[in-house]
Legacy VTK file of the C-alpha trace (Angstrom):
# vtk DataFile Version 3.0
C-alpha trace
ASCII
DATASET POLYDATA
POINTS 114 float
172.798 -32.803 1.531
172.489 -29.683 -0.539
175.299 -27.968 -2.225
174.444 -24.598 -4.141
176.879 -22.761 -6.176
176.659 -18.758 -7.244
178.555 -17.131 -10.124
179.984 -20.704 -11.703
182.780 -20.701 -13.919
184.409 -23.062 -15.927
187.162 -23.239 -13.189
185.645 -22.351 -10.215
182.241 -20.941 -8.522
182.550 -17.605 -6.686
180.391 -18.830 -4.074
179.829 -22.650 -2.640
177.167 -23.093 -0.009
176.896 -26.069 2.124
175.219 -26.718 5.693
174.544 -22.855 6.043
178.492 -22.298 5.588
179.288 -19.787 2.926
182.597 -20.332 0.942
183.785 -17.434 -1.394
186.809 -18.116 -3.655
189.668 -16.040 -3.220
188.778 -12.193 -4.292
191.617 -9.916 -5.600
191.094 -6.389 -6.714
191.945 -3.332 -9.068
193.926 -0.590 -8.256
197.728 0.525 -8.257
197.909 0.388 -4.244
197.269 -2.241 -1.499
194.665 0.201 0.304
192.970 0.526 -3.327
192.919 -3.201 -3.800
191.684 -4.331 -0.320
189.016 -1.600 -0.709
187.785 -3.341 -3.916
188.126 -6.613 -2.610
186.068 -5.989 0.182
183.496 -4.415 -1.940
183.743 -7.852 -4.097
183.094 -9.800 -0.695
179.994 -7.537 0.362
178.381 -8.146 -3.298
179.011 -11.853 -2.726
177.823 -12.355 0.656
174.884 -10.551 -0.073
174.093 -12.704 -3.396
174.577 -15.810 -0.608
172.109 -14.130 1.578
174.442 -13.127 4.324
176.737 -10.167 5.259
180.168 -9.413 6.654
178.740 -9.548 10.419
178.497 -13.429 9.730
181.971 -13.570 8.588
183.491 -16.829 10.673
187.244 -16.919 8.740
189.329 -14.451 6.862
192.600 -15.727 4.846
194.242 -12.743 3.407
197.388 -13.130 1.351
199.704 -10.272 0.844
202.317 -10.135 -1.860
204.364 -8.295 0.103
203.932 -8.501 4.072
205.078 -5.046 4.675
202.127 -3.820 3.263
200.429 -5.161 6.443
199.498 -1.944 8.238
198.276 -0.597 4.767
195.958 -3.418 4.432
194.579 -2.945 7.927
194.013 0.271 7.560
191.335 -0.364 5.217
190.184 -3.658 6.752
189.621 -1.984 10.000
187.344 0.414 8.704
185.094 -1.883 6.928
185.098 -5.130 9.735
182.138 -5.109 11.951
183.829 -4.627 15.070
181.060 -6.354 16.918
181.783 -9.554 14.885
185.415 -9.996 14.216
186.185 -13.242 12.404
189.015 -15.597 12.864
191.701 -14.070 10.797
195.309 -15.007 9.221
197.263 -12.945 7.109
200.280 -14.330 5.112
202.606 -13.446 2.518
202.357 -15.283 -1.192
203.425 -15.091 -4.637
199.721 -14.511 -6.048
198.161 -15.587 -9.561
199.735 -12.374 -11.145
202.115 -9.799 -10.540
199.528 -7.078 -10.375
197.884 -8.467 -7.369
199.074 -7.128 -4.193
196.246 -8.578 -1.929
194.016 -11.723 -1.911
191.018 -12.441 0.679
189.193 -15.817 1.232
185.955 -15.787 3.205
183.923 -18.399 5.089
180.943 -16.927 6.307
177.741 -18.238 8.085
174.145 -17.800 6.410
171.598 -15.623 8.580
LINES 1 115
114 0 1 2 3 4 5 6 7 8 9 10 11 12 13 14 15 16 17 18 19 20 21 22 23 24 25 26 27 28 29 30 31 32 33 34 35 36 37 38 39 40 41 42 43 44 45 46 47 48 49 50 51 52 53 54 55 56 57 58 59 60 61 62 63 64 65 66 67 68 69 70 71 72 73 74 75 76 77 78 79 80 81 82 83 84 85 86 87 88 89 90 91 92 93 94 95 96 97 98 99 100 101 102 103 104 105 106 107 108 109 110 111 112 113
């Protein structure tokens, strides 16, 4: 059994790879709006998946947390332009109190290796 960790920190790793499955830590972004934060988060997801040796077409599941579910449409306007339409993942979206008041969206991704 091999476990590989990328961007290891004292509290968590940004990426963990086990049995050809890539697990990303929850990603939050910068920006004043849900759309801006979603764009930033998805850029981080792209970068982390690349570090792991995979890409968004291999995403198996995405879990999206919004600090206010009324921003669901705004988040989806960015998501829909980013996600690979031929390889959409299983996905859940819910409302939650996030780690800091400035965060409006957090996305957690699980993907397969190429």
